[in-house]
C-alpha positions, 0 to 999 in steps of 0.5 A: 421319339424313338431316337434309337431308330436313327442312331443305333445303326445308320438308317438306309432310306429309299424311295422309287428313284432315290437311295439315302445312305451314309456318305463315305470317303469314296464319295469325296469327288461328288461331295467336293463338287457340291461344296465347291459351288458358290451357287449351291450355298447362295441361300444356306448358312454354309460357306463353300469349301474350295479345298478338297482336303477340307472336304475330306475332313468334313466327311469324317465330321459327318460321321463324328456328328452321327456318333455324337447323336447330334446330326445325320447327313445322308447322301442322296443317290439316284437309283438310275446312277447307282453310286453317284451322290447328287445331294445331301439331306440332313436331320439335326437339332433332335429335341426329345422334350418337344419331339421335333427335328430340323431338316435341311438339304442341298443338291449338286447344281446339275441335278436342280429342277428334277424333283430330287429334293422333293422326293428326298424330303418326302422320303425323310419325312416318311422315315421321321414320322413313321419310324422315329415317331417324330411329332414336328419336322421344321425347316429354316429357309432364307426368304429369297430361296423360292425353290426350297420353299416349293419343295417344302410346300409340295411335301405339305409343310406350312409356312409359320412365319418370319424370324427377323434378323434372328440367326447368324449364318456363316458367310451371310451375317445376321439373316431373316429366316422363314420357318416351315413345319409339318406336324405328324397329325397333318402328315397322317391326313395326307 
């Protein structure tokens, strides 16, 4: 794992339609619109935030987590809407001993069903395999989150199994999680 590719300088990633870049204070309104929506976090271990000041502090926490080398949160921006944040994608739990990482993502409700999450995951997967030299990328999904499962399957991830009552998720209690993964050797085949 070339962890320095992630944490030396904040990685700017791009695809045909998207740019994944650092979330700044200037994006506060868009970040708040995402975190203020209960539906966005229906299947996530995140409690919605209904106070804009709380969300402003969170943007500072995104940078703090990056500086600690524990988590990277990219804003997902559509090229056609220059600087409008439409979602967030993250990489966390970098396990250098096993050479694996966990990803997660969510979009503002207005941008659901447009293929944005699928393209954002594809962009992040490419970076993690080709630049960072990760061997395994995984995602944890609540069993009822069919949309997120489709995003992963379209990107070549395989469902490995169900962890029954295995994790405490904020606002949800103890939940079942399905584990999806993609290995570098499988990615290279595609």
